All heavy atoms as TSV, in Angstrom:
chain	resi	resn	atom	element	x	y	z
A	1	MET	N	N	29.636	-47.374	-74.694
A	1	MET	CA	C	29.263	-48.025	-73.463
A	1	MET	C	C	30.047	-47.449	-72.300
A	1	MET	O	O	31.241	-47.243	-72.420
A	1	MET	CB	C	29.521	-49.511	-73.551
A	1	MET	CG	C	28.405	-50.297	-74.172
A	1	MET	SD	S	28.603	-52.035	-73.852
A	1	MET	CE	C	29.047	-52.571	-75.481
A	2	SER	N	N	29.376	-47.256	-71.177
A	2	SER	CA	C	30.010	-46.791	-69.968
A	2	SER	C	C	30.518	-47.979	-69.195
A	2	SER	O	O	29.862	-49.020	-69.121
A	2	SER	CB	C	28.994	-45.990	-69.148
A	2	SER	OG	O	29.519	-45.678	-67.904
A	3	ALA	N	N	31.699	-47.888	-68.579
A	3	ALA	CA	C	32.243	-48.973	-67.807
A	3	ALA	C	C	32.814	-48.432	-66.499
A	3	ALA	O	O	33.337	-47.330	-66.453
A	3	ALA	CB	C	33.336	-49.686	-68.561
A	4	ARG	N	N	32.661	-49.230	-65.418
A	4	ARG	CA	C	33.241	-48.836	-64.126
A	4	ARG	C	C	33.460	-50.082	-63.281
A	4	ARG	O	O	32.780	-51.108	-63.462
A	4	ARG	CB	C	32.365	-47.824	-63.403
A	4	ARG	CG	C	30.975	-48.325	-63.060
A	4	ARG	CD	C	30.151	-47.279	-62.383
A	4	ARG	NE	N	29.221	-46.779	-63.367
A	4	ARG	CZ	C	28.260	-45.928	-63.113
A	4	ARG	NH1	N	28.139	-45.423	-61.933
A	4	ARG	NH2	N	27.440	-45.549	-64.046
A	5	GLU	N	N	34.352	-50.004	-62.333
A	5	GLU	CA	C	34.633	-51.115	-61.453
A	5	GLU	C	C	33.751	-51.002	-60.205
A	5	GLU	O	O	33.707	-49.946	-59.584
A	5	GLU	CB	C	36.110	-51.151	-61.052
A	5	GLU	CG	C	37.009	-51.522	-62.202
A	5	GLU	CD	C	38.450	-51.714	-61.762
A	5	GLU	OE1	O	38.813	-51.243	-60.662
A	5	GLU	OE2	O	39.200	-52.322	-62.531
A	6	LEU	N	N	33.055	-52.089	-59.932
A	6	LEU	CA	C	32.138	-52.169	-58.784
A	6	LEU	C	C	32.244	-53.558	-58.146
A	6	LEU	O	O	32.633	-54.498	-58.802
A	6	LEU	CB	C	30.693	-51.941	-59.255
A	6	LEU	CG	C	30.368	-50.565	-59.805
A	6	LEU	CD1	C	28.991	-50.609	-60.489
A	6	LEU	CD2	C	30.373	-49.512	-58.729
A	7	PRO	N	N	31.829	-53.678	-56.879
A	7	PRO	CA	C	31.815	-55.004	-56.277
A	7	PRO	C	C	30.682	-55.873	-56.843
A	7	PRO	O	O	29.578	-55.372	-57.038
A	7	PRO	CB	C	31.596	-54.707	-54.781
A	7	PRO	CG	C	31.076	-53.329	-54.699
A	7	PRO	CD	C	31.502	-52.635	-55.945
A	8	CYS	N	N	31.003	-57.109	-57.139
A	8	CYS	CA	C	30.025	-58.066	-57.646
A	8	CYS	C	C	29.859	-59.174	-56.615
A	8	CYS	O	O	30.835	-59.849	-56.269
A	8	CYS	CB	C	30.478	-58.640	-58.972
A	8	CYS	SG	S	29.313	-59.907	-59.630
A	9	ASP	N	N	28.621	-59.349	-56.138
A	9	ASP	CA	C	28.387	-60.394	-55.129
A	9	ASP	C	C	28.593	-61.804	-55.702
A	9	ASP	O	O	29.044	-62.704	-54.998
A	9	ASP	CB	C	26.964	-60.305	-54.582
A	9	ASP	CG	C	26.779	-59.038	-53.734
A	9	ASP	OD1	O	27.776	-58.526	-53.205
A	9	ASP	OD2	O	25.641	-58.608	-53.601
A	10	THR	N	N	28.265	-62.019	-56.970
A	10	THR	CA	C	28.413	-63.317	-57.596
A	10	THR	C	C	29.895	-63.680	-57.801
A	10	THR	O	O	30.311	-64.783	-57.485
A	10	THR	CB	C	27.675	-63.358	-58.929
A	10	THR	OG1	O	26.301	-62.975	-58.702
A	10	THR	CG2	C	27.726	-64.763	-59.537
A	11	CYS	N	N	30.680	-62.712	-58.278
A	11	CYS	CA	C	32.114	-62.941	-58.509
A	11	CYS	C	C	32.920	-62.835	-57.209
A	11	CYS	O	O	34.064	-63.246	-57.167
A	11	CYS	CB	C	32.655	-61.933	-59.504
A	11	CYS	SG	S	32.035	-62.129	-61.195
A	12	GLU	N	N	32.311	-62.266	-56.187
A	12	GLU	CA	C	32.951	-62.064	-54.872
A	12	GLU	C	C	34.202	-61.231	-54.960
A	12	GLU	O	O	35.241	-61.544	-54.430
A	12	GLU	CB	C	33.221	-63.401	-54.209
A	12	GLU	CG	C	31.964	-64.187	-53.900
A	12	GLU	CD	C	32.229	-65.509	-53.234
A	12	GLU	OE1	O	33.379	-65.967	-53.190
A	12	GLU	OE2	O	31.251	-66.087	-52.749
A	13	GLY	N	N	34.102	-60.114	-55.691
A	13	GLY	CA	C	35.238	-59.215	-55.828
A	13	GLY	C	C	34.835	-57.985	-56.622
A	13	GLY	O	O	33.703	-57.833	-57.072
A	14	VAL	N	N	35.810	-57.093	-56.793
A	14	VAL	CA	C	35.591	-55.890	-57.587
A	14	VAL	C	C	35.920	-56.209	-59.053
A	14	VAL	O	O	36.998	-56.685	-59.354
A	14	VAL	CB	C	36.461	-54.730	-57.082
A	14	VAL	CG1	C	36.314	-53.512	-57.972
A	14	VAL	CG2	C	36.101	-54.403	-55.634
A	15	VAL	N	N	34.943	-56.006	-59.910
A	15	VAL	CA	C	35.106	-56.343	-61.340
A	15	VAL	C	C	34.564	-55.199	-62.190
A	15	VAL	O	O	33.906	-54.291	-61.693
A	15	VAL	CB	C	34.380	-57.662	-61.718
A	15	VAL	CG1	C	35.054	-58.835	-61.039
A	15	VAL	CG2	C	32.917	-57.595	-61.393
A	16	LEU	N	N	34.808	-55.286	-63.471
A	16	LEU	CA	C	34.346	-54.278	-64.416
A	16	LEU	C	C	32.873	-54.519	-64.778
A	16	LEU	O	O	32.503	-55.607	-65.122
A	16	LEU	CB	C	35.201	-54.316	-65.684
A	16	LEU	CG	C	34.988	-53.225	-66.725
A	16	LEU	CD1	C	35.355	-51.858	-66.146
A	16	LEU	CD2	C	35.763	-53.517	-67.981
A	17	PHE	N	N	32.068	-53.484	-64.660
A	17	PHE	CA	C	30.664	-53.499	-65.098
A	17	PHE	C	C	30.528	-52.542	-66.268
A	17	PHE	O	O	31.133	-51.489	-66.302
A	17	PHE	CB	C	29.749	-53.012	-63.957
A	17	PHE	CG	C	29.410	-54.067	-62.942
A	17	PHE	CD1	C	30.327	-54.429	-61.980
A	17	PHE	CD2	C	28.165	-54.664	-62.940
A	17	PHE	CE1	C	30.008	-55.381	-61.029
A	17	PHE	CE2	C	27.854	-55.637	-62.005
A	17	PHE	CZ	C	28.775	-55.986	-61.040
A	18	GLU	N	N	29.728	-52.956	-67.230
A	18	GLU	CA	C	29.500	-52.142	-68.447
A	18	GLU	C	C	27.996	-51.917	-68.611
A	18	GLU	O	O	27.185	-52.766	-68.256
A	18	GLU	CB	C	30.035	-52.825	-69.679
A	18	GLU	CG	C	31.534	-52.894	-69.740
A	18	GLU	CD	C	32.018	-53.529	-71.049
A	18	GLU	OE1	O	31.206	-54.138	-71.775
A	18	GLU	OE2	O	33.215	-53.371	-71.348
A	19	ALA	N	N	27.646	-50.772	-69.175
A	19	ALA	CA	C	26.249	-50.492	-69.519
A	19	ALA	C	C	25.970	-51.166	-70.871
A	19	ALA	O	O	26.707	-50.932	-71.816
A	19	ALA	CB	C	26.006	-49.008	-69.599
A	20	PRO	N	N	24.925	-51.957	-70.942
A	20	PRO	CA	C	24.571	-52.580	-72.216
A	20	PRO	C	C	23.936	-51.537	-73.145
A	20	PRO	O	O	23.601	-50.448	-72.686
A	20	PRO	CB	C	23.546	-53.650	-71.830
A	20	PRO	CG	C	22.915	-53.117	-70.601
A	20	PRO	CD	C	23.999	-52.354	-69.867
A	21	PRO	N	N	23.735	-51.854	-74.417
A	21	PRO	CA	C	23.008	-50.931	-75.277
A	21	PRO	C	C	21.634	-50.653	-74.675
A	21	PRO	O	O	20.907	-51.573	-74.324
A	21	PRO	CB	C	22.895	-51.685	-76.600
A	21	PRO	CG	C	23.985	-52.676	-76.568
A	21	PRO	CD	C	24.200	-53.057	-75.133
A	22	CYS	N	N	21.305	-49.410	-74.485
A	22	CYS	CA	C	20.108	-49.026	-73.752
A	22	CYS	C	C	18.962	-48.715	-74.707
A	22	CYS	O	O	19.047	-47.804	-75.517
A	22	CYS	CB	C	20.389	-47.789	-72.876
A	22	CYS	SG	S	18.993	-47.309	-71.848
A	23	GLY	N	N	17.890	-49.492	-74.584
A	23	GLY	CA	C	16.715	-49.285	-75.434
A	23	GLY	C	C	15.824	-48.164	-74.945
A	23	GLY	O	O	14.898	-47.777	-75.604
A	24	ASP	N	N	16.124	-47.632	-73.757
A	24	ASP	CA	C	15.299	-46.558	-73.185
A	24	ASP	C	C	15.838	-45.145	-73.507
A	24	ASP	O	O	15.278	-44.166	-73.052
A	24	ASP	CB	C	15.210	-46.690	-71.664
A	24	ASP	CG	C	14.471	-47.945	-71.257
A	24	ASP	OD1	O	13.565	-48.380	-71.998
A	24	ASP	OD2	O	14.821	-48.534	-70.208
A	25	GLY	N	N	16.938	-45.078	-74.223
A	25	GLY	CA	C	17.476	-43.807	-74.619
A	25	GLY	C	C	18.358	-43.113	-73.584
A	25	GLY	O	O	18.611	-41.939	-73.722
A	26	HIS	N	N	18.798	-43.849	-72.546
A	26	HIS	CA	C	19.669	-43.231	-71.531
A	26	HIS	C	C	21.095	-42.999	-72.020
A	26	HIS	O	O	21.802	-42.199	-71.443
A	26	HIS	CB	C	19.727	-44.149	-70.294
A	26	HIS	CG	C	18.407	-44.285	-69.582
A	26	HIS	ND1	N	17.859	-45.513	-69.361
A	26	HIS	CD2	C	17.571	-43.365	-69.086
A	26	HIS	CE1	C	16.713	-45.348	-68.716
A	26	HIS	NE2	N	16.504	-44.068	-68.562
A	27	GLY	N	N	21.520	-43.729	-73.013
A	27	GLY	CA	C	22.901	-43.596	-73.497
A	27	GLY	C	C	23.893	-44.091	-72.432
A	27	GLY	O	O	23.674	-45.085	-71.765
A	28	VAL	N	N	24.977	-43.299	-72.258
A	28	VAL	CA	C	26.000	-43.701	-71.280
A	28	VAL	C	C	25.531	-43.515	-69.838
A	28	VAL	O	O	26.149	-44.035	-68.920
A	28	VAL	CB	C	27.334	-42.921	-71.484
A	28	VAL	CG1	C	27.940	-43.263	-72.837
A	28	VAL	CG2	C	27.109	-41.433	-71.352
A	29	ASP	N	N	24.411	-42.842	-69.645
A	29	ASP	CA	C	23.867	-42.647	-68.299
A	29	ASP	C	C	22.858	-43.715	-67.896
A	29	ASP	O	O	22.101	-43.556	-66.941
A	29	ASP	CB	C	23.212	-41.265	-68.180
A	29	ASP	CG	C	24.207	-40.158	-68.309
A	29	ASP	OD1	O	25.354	-40.335	-67.890
A	29	ASP	OD2	O	23.860	-39.110	-68.878
A	30	CYS	N	N	22.830	-44.826	-68.614
A	30	CYS	CA	C	21.873	-45.917	-68.354
A	30	CYS	C	C	22.114	-46.429	-66.931
A	30	CYS	O	O	23.256	-46.716	-66.549
A	30	CYS	CB	C	22.049	-47.034	-69.363
A	30	CYS	SG	S	20.805	-48.345	-69.150
A	31	PRO	N	N	21.043	-46.600	-66.123
A	31	PRO	CA	C	21.226	-47.081	-64.759
A	31	PRO	C	C	21.420	-48.578	-64.673
A	31	PRO	O	O	21.720	-49.131	-63.622
A	31	PRO	CB	C	19.890	-46.677	-64.087
A	31	PRO	CG	C	18.904	-46.664	-65.207
A	31	PRO	CD	C	19.673	-46.192	-66.416
A	32	GLU	N	N	21.338	-49.300	-65.796
A	32	GLU	CA	C	21.560	-50.750	-65.806
A	32	GLU	C	C	23.010	-51.042	-66.127
A	32	GLU	O	O	23.564	-50.495	-67.085
A	32	GLU	CB	C	20.650	-51.407	-66.838
A	32	GLU	CG	C	19.191	-51.183	-66.562
A	32	GLU	CD	C	18.306	-51.725	-67.687
A	32	GLU	OE1	O	18.700	-52.711	-68.343
A	32	GLU	OE2	O	17.253	-51.134	-67.896
A	33	LEU	N	N	23.639	-51.902	-65.341
A	33	LEU	CA	C	25.009	-52.305	-65.568
A	33	LEU	C	C	25.114	-53.836	-65.539
A	33	LEU	O	O	24.403	-54.492	-64.770
A	33	LEU	CB	C	25.935	-51.716	-64.532
A	33	LEU	CG	C	26.011	-50.178	-64.488
A	33	LEU	CD1	C	26.843	-49.711	-63.321
A	33	LEU	CD2	C	26.592	-49.627	-65.796
A	34	ILE	N	N	26.021	-54.384	-66.325
A	34	ILE	CA	C	26.203	-55.816	-66.429
A	34	ILE	C	C	27.662	-56.157	-66.040
A	34	ILE	O	O	28.594	-55.517	-66.546
A	34	ILE	CB	C	25.973	-56.329	-67.882
A	34	ILE	CG1	C	24.588	-55.911	-68.367
A	34	ILE	CG2	C	26.171	-57.816	-67.973
A	34	ILE	CD1	C	23.417	-56.566	-67.680
A	35	CYS	N	N	27.845	-57.157	-65.160
A	35	CYS	CA	C	29.167	-57.590	-64.787
A	35	CYS	C	C	29.842	-58.275	-65.969
A	35	CYS	O	O	29.243	-59.186	-66.597
A	35	CYS	CB	C	29.088	-58.568	-63.604
A	35	CYS	SG	S	30.675	-59.300	-63.136
A	36	THR	N	N	31.038	-57.865	-66.311
A	36	THR	CA	C	31.753	-58.477	-67.460
A	36	THR	C	C	32.296	-59.851	-67.101
A	36	THR	O	O	32.654	-60.616	-67.999
A	36	THR	CB	C	32.903	-57.586	-67.945
A	36	THR	OG1	O	33.820	-57.350	-66.873
A	36	THR	CG2	C	32.366	-56.256	-68.479
A	37	GLY	N	N	32.325	-60.178	-65.819
A	37	GLY	CA	C	32.848	-61.495	-65.407
A	37	GLY	C	C	31.803	-62.581	-65.462
A	37	GLY	O	O	32.022	-63.662	-66.005
A	38	CYS	N	N	30.620	-62.313	-64.888
A	38	CYS	CA	C	29.611	-63.372	-64.766
A	38	CYS	C	C	28.272	-63.032	-65.422
A	38	CYS	O	O	27.422	-63.882	-65.577
A	38	CYS	CB	C	29.365	-63.687	-63.301
A	38	CYS	SG	S	28.576	-62.338	-62.348
A	39	GLY	N	N	28.050	-61.760	-65.777
A	39	GLY	CA	C	26.811	-61.365	-66.430
A	39	GLY	C	C	25.715	-60.910	-65.458
A	39	GLY	O	O	24.605	-60.632	-65.892
A	40	THR	N	N	26.014	-60.831	-64.162
A	40	THR	CA	C	25.030	-60.337	-63.205
A	40	THR	C	C	24.649	-58.902	-63.530
A	40	THR	O	O	25.508	-58.068	-63.822
A	40	THR	CB	C	25.609	-60.408	-61.783
A	40	THR	OG1	O	25.798	-61.763	-61.439
A	40	THR	CG2	C	24.663	-59.781	-60.764
A	41	ALA	N	N	23.370	-58.602	-63.517
A	41	ALA	CA	C	22.884	-57.260	-63.811
A	41	ALA	C	C	22.567	-56.533	-62.529
A	41	ALA	O	O	22.075	-57.126	-61.586
A	41	ALA	CB	C	21.634	-57.328	-64.672
A	42	ILE	N	N	22.889	-55.233	-62.458
A	42	ILE	CA	C	22.538	-54.387	-61.338
A	42	ILE	C	C	21.912	-53.119	-61.834
A	42	ILE	O	O	22.052	-52.769	-63.000
A	42	ILE	CB	C	23.767	-54.067	-60.433
A	42	ILE	CG1	C	24.819	-53.285	-61.217
A	42	ILE	CG2	C	24.361	-55.326	-59.823
A	42	ILE	CD1	C	25.950	-52.744	-60.336
A	43	LEU	N	N	21.165	-52.471	-60.966
A	43	LEU	CA	C	20.500	-51.235	-61.300
A	43	LEU	C	C	21.003	-50.149	-60.354
A	43	LEU	O	O	20.944	-50.302	-59.144
A	43	LEU	CB	C	18.972	-51.370	-61.177
A	43	LEU	CG	C	18.133	-50.178	-61.531
A	43	LEU	CD1	C	18.270	-49.843	-63.022
A	43	LEU	CD2	C	16.684	-50.419	-61.192
A	44	ILE	N	N	21.538	-49.086	-60.901
A	44	ILE	CA	C	22.065	-47.973	-60.106
A	44	ILE	C	C	20.965	-46.920	-60.033
A	44	ILE	O	O	20.439	-46.479	-61.048
A	44	ILE	CB	C	23.325	-47.336	-60.749
A	44	ILE	CG1	C	24.388	-48.393	-60.975
A	44	ILE	CG2	C	23.821	-46.161	-59.960
A	44	ILE	CD1	C	24.956	-48.977	-59.694
A	45	ALA	N	N	20.632	-46.472	-58.818
A	45	ALA	CA	C	19.587	-45.445	-58.631
A	45	ALA	C	C	20.306	-44.084	-58.540
A	45	ALA	O	O	20.867	-43.729	-57.516
A	45	ALA	CB	C	18.783	-45.705	-57.403
A	46	PRO	N	N	20.322	-43.298	-59.652
A	46	PRO	CA	C	21.046	-42.039	-59.645
A	46	PRO	C	C	20.378	-40.939	-58.843
A	46	PRO	O	O	21.034	-39.966	-58.498
A	46	PRO	CB	C	21.110	-41.685	-61.115
A	46	PRO	CG	C	19.897	-42.322	-61.722
A	46	PRO	CD	C	19.690	-43.581	-60.903
A	47	HIS	N	N	19.111	-41.075	-58.509
A	47	HIS	CA	C	18.395	-40.014	-57.801
A	47	HIS	C	C	17.738	-40.585	-56.553
A	47	HIS	O	O	17.132	-41.649	-56.595
A	47	HIS	CB	C	17.317	-39.395	-58.681
A	47	HIS	CG	C	17.843	-38.835	-59.965
A	47	HIS	ND1	N	18.569	-37.694	-60.040
A	47	HIS	CD2	C	17.773	-39.319	-61.221
A	47	HIS	CE1	C	18.910	-37.457	-61.280
A	47	HIS	NE2	N	18.425	-38.436	-62.028
A	48	ALA	N	N	17.845	-39.842	-55.473
A	48	ALA	CA	C	17.164	-40.278	-54.255
A	48	ALA	C	C	15.669	-39.905	-54.361
A	48	ALA	O	O	15.311	-38.899	-54.914
A	48	ALA	CB	C	17.768	-39.577	-53.037
A	49	LEU	N	N	14.857	-40.759	-53.823
A	49	LEU	CA	C	13.433	-40.496	-53.849
A	49	LEU	C	C	13.033	-39.649	-52.645
A	49	LEU	O	O	13.474	-39.903	-51.526
A	49	LEU	CB	C	12.639	-41.810	-53.804
A	49	LEU	CG	C	12.867	-42.730	-55.001
A	49	LEU	CD1	C	12.130	-44.057	-54.797
A	49	LEU	CD2	C	12.429	-42.092	-56.290
A	50	ARG	N	N	12.209	-38.654	-52.894
A	50	ARG	CA	C	11.707	-37.790	-51.791
A	50	ARG	C	C	10.348	-38.314	-51.354
A	50	ARG	O	O	9.542	-38.722	-52.190
A	50	ARG	CB	C	11.577	-36.365	-52.256
A	50	ARG	CG	C	12.867	-35.679	-52.473
A	50	ARG	CD	C	12.660	-34.200	-52.702
A	50	ARG	NE	N	11.553	-33.938	-53.626
A	50	ARG	CZ	C	11.507	-32.942	-54.464
A	50	ARG	NH1	N	12.464	-32.064	-54.502
A	50	ARG	NH2	N	10.492	-32.755	-55.273
A	51	PRO	N	N	10.098	-38.274	-50.059
A	51	PRO	CA	C	8.757	-38.677	-49.630
A	51	PRO	C	C	7.696	-37.711	-50.091
A	51	PRO	O	O	7.976	-36.543	-50.333
A	51	PRO	CB	C	8.864	-38.678	-48.097
A	51	PRO	CG	C	10.099	-37.858	-47.778
A	51	PRO	CD	C	10.965	-37.909	-48.985
A	52	SER	N	N	6.521	-38.179	-50.252
A	52	SER	CA	C	5.404	-37.343	-50.707
A	52	SER	C	C	5.119	-36.262	-49.677
A	52	SER	O	O	5.218	-36.463	-48.485
A	52	SER	CB	C	4.177	-38.235	-50.913
A	52	SER	OG	O	3.068	-37.413	-51.230
A	53	ARG	N	N	4.709	-35.093	-50.161
A	53	ARG	CA	C	4.357	-33.997	-49.250
A	53	ARG	C	C	2.923	-34.088	-48.771
A	53	ARG	O	O	2.511	-33.358	-47.903
A	53	ARG	CB	C	4.605	-32.653	-49.930
A	53	ARG	CG	C	6.034	-32.390	-50.193
A	53	ARG	CD	C	6.213	-31.033	-50.791
A	53	ARG	NE	N	7.635	-30.773	-51.052
A	53	ARG	CZ	C	8.116	-29.633	-51.369
A	53	ARG	NH1	N	7.324	-28.584	-51.491
A	53	ARG	NH2	N	9.399	-29.479	-51.600
A	54	ARG	N	N	2.167	-34.974	-49.365
A	54	ARG	CA	C	0.768	-35.107	-48.981
A	54	ARG	C	C	0.674	-35.857	-47.655
A	54	ARG	O	O	1.392	-36.857	-47.439
A	54	ARG	CB	C	0.001	-35.873	-50.045
A	54	ARG	CG	C	-0.039	-35.108	-51.340
A	54	ARG	CD	C	-0.907	-35.703	-52.384
A	54	ARG	NE	N	-1.050	-37.152	-52.321
A	54	ARG	CZ	C	-1.561	-37.894	-53.284
A	54	ARG	NH1	N	-1.955	-37.314	-54.387
A	54	ARG	NH2	N	-1.672	-39.172	-53.151
A	55	PRO	N	N	-0.180	-35.434	-46.745
A	55	PRO	CA	C	-0.326	-36.118	-45.468
A	55	PRO	C	C	-0.970	-37.498	-45.665
A	55	PRO	O	O	-1.712	-37.698	-46.619
A	55	PRO	CB	C	-1.206	-35.235	-44.638
A	55	PRO	CG	C	-1.932	-34.377	-45.628
A	55	PRO	CD	C	-1.031	-34.253	-46.822
A	56	ALA	N	N	-0.666	-38.401	-44.786
A	56	ALA	CA	C	-1.230	-39.764	-44.858
A	56	ALA	C	C	-2.714	-39.707	-44.587
A	56	ALA	O	O	-3.203	-38.881	-43.810
A	56	ALA	CB	C	-0.547	-40.656	-43.841
A	57	ARG	N	N	-3.470	-40.545	-45.246
A	57	ARG	CA	C	-4.923	-40.610	-45.043
A	57	ARG	C	C	-5.219	-41.321	-43.751
A	57	ARG	O	O	-4.643	-42.354	-43.435
A	57	ARG	CB	C	-5.590	-41.341	-46.202
A	57	ARG	CG	C	-5.353	-40.681	-47.512
A	57	ARG	CD	C	-5.931	-41.506	-48.604
A	57	ARG	NE	N	-7.174	-40.865	-49.062
A	57	ARG	CZ	C	-8.048	-41.438	-49.857
A	57	ARG	NH1	N	-7.862	-42.678	-50.263
A	57	ARG	NH2	N	-9.112	-40.810	-50.248
A	58	ARG	N	N	-6.133	-40.786	-43.004
A	58	ARG	CA	C	-6.555	-41.433	-41.756
A	58	ARG	C	C	-7.826	-42.190	-41.997
A	58	ARG	O	O	-8.722	-41.757	-42.705
A	58	ARG	CB	C	-6.776	-40.371	-40.674
A	58	ARG	CG	C	-5.503	-39.681	-40.280
A	58	ARG	CD	C	-5.752	-38.775	-39.137
A	58	ARG	NE	N	-4.506	-38.125	-38.770
A	58	ARG	CZ	C	-4.388	-37.366	-37.715
A	58	ARG	NH1	N	-5.422	-37.133	-36.958
A	58	ARG	NH2	N	-3.240	-36.808	-37.433
A	59	ALA	N	N	-7.902	-43.351	-41.370
A	59	ALA	CA	C	-9.110	-44.173	-41.503
A	59	ALA	C	C	-10.252	-43.518	-40.736
A	59	ALA	O	O	-10.055	-42.975	-39.655
A	59	ALA	CB	C	-8.842	-45.579	-40.947
A	60	ALA	N	N	-11.435	-43.575	-41.287
A	60	ALA	CA	C	-12.608	-42.999	-40.631
A	60	ALA	C	C	-13.014	-43.900	-39.451
A	60	ALA	O	O	-13.026	-45.131	-39.577
A	60	ALA	CB	C	-13.750	-42.885	-41.625
A	61	HIS	N	N	-13.297	-43.281	-38.323
A	61	HIS	CA	C	-13.718	-44.064	-37.140
A	61	HIS	C	C	-15.240	-44.224	-37.204
A	61	HIS	O	O	-15.977	-43.279	-37.428
A	61	HIS	CB	C	-13.326	-43.362	-35.863
A	61	HIS	CG	C	-11.823	-43.298	-35.686
A	61	HIS	ND1	N	-11.094	-44.390	-35.325
A	61	HIS	CD2	C	-10.943	-42.267	-35.832
A	61	HIS	CE1	C	-9.818	-44.047	-35.232
A	61	HIS	NE2	N	-9.724	-42.755	-35.541
A	62	ARG	N	N	-15.687	-45.451	-36.959
A	62	ARG	CA	C	-17.119	-45.709	-36.952
A	62	ARG	C	C	-17.554	-45.879	-35.502
A	62	ARG	O	O	-16.890	-46.498	-34.697
A	62	ARG	CB	C	-17.427	-46.968	-37.749
A	62	ARG	CG	C	-17.113	-46.787	-39.199
A	62	ARG	CD	C	-17.492	-47.999	-39.964
A	62	ARG	NE	N	-17.135	-47.809	-41.373
A	62	ARG	CZ	C	-17.852	-48.275	-42.343
A	62	ARG	NH1	N	-18.925	-48.977	-42.132
A	62	ARG	NH2	N	-17.437	-48.078	-43.591
A	63	HIS	N	N	-18.690	-45.314	-35.210
A	63	HIS	CA	C	-19.247	-45.401	-33.848
A	63	HIS	C	C	-20.514	-46.249	-33.884
A	63	HIS	O	O	-21.304	-46.143	-34.822
A	63	HIS	CB	C	-19.586	-44.005	-33.322
A	63	HIS	CG	C	-18.379	-43.118	-33.229
A	63	HIS	ND1	N	-17.440	-43.231	-32.250
A	63	HIS	CD2	C	-17.921	-42.111	-34.032
A	63	HIS	CE1	C	-16.508	-42.346	-32.389
A	63	HIS	NE2	N	-16.742	-41.647	-33.542
A	64	ALA	N	N	-20.692	-47.047	-32.864
A	64	ALA	CA	C	-21.893	-47.851	-32.751
A	64	ALA	C	C	-23.085	-46.938	-32.459
A	64	ALA	O	O	-22.965	-45.969	-31.723
A	64	ALA	CB	C	-21.745	-48.899	-31.628
A	65	ALA	N	N	-24.242	-47.323	-32.970
A	65	ALA	CA	C	-25.454	-46.502	-32.760
A	65	ALA	C	C	-26.104	-46.776	-31.437
A	65	ALA	O	O	-26.004	-47.718	-30.795
A	65	ALA	CB	C	-26.453	-46.744	-33.882
């Protein structure tokens, strides 16, 4: 299990968080962490999301006949 100290909003301080046994096969790199003090779960996003390269769709304009 991976462990690290992070701020916990519920405990109102910096506490130890541990990765639970991961059923998704992430191992020690699991993005889910559990506070050892109160059990609050957090999700760490290891990768930033890039915006899509596709242009936004424009709505078709309708004209009255």
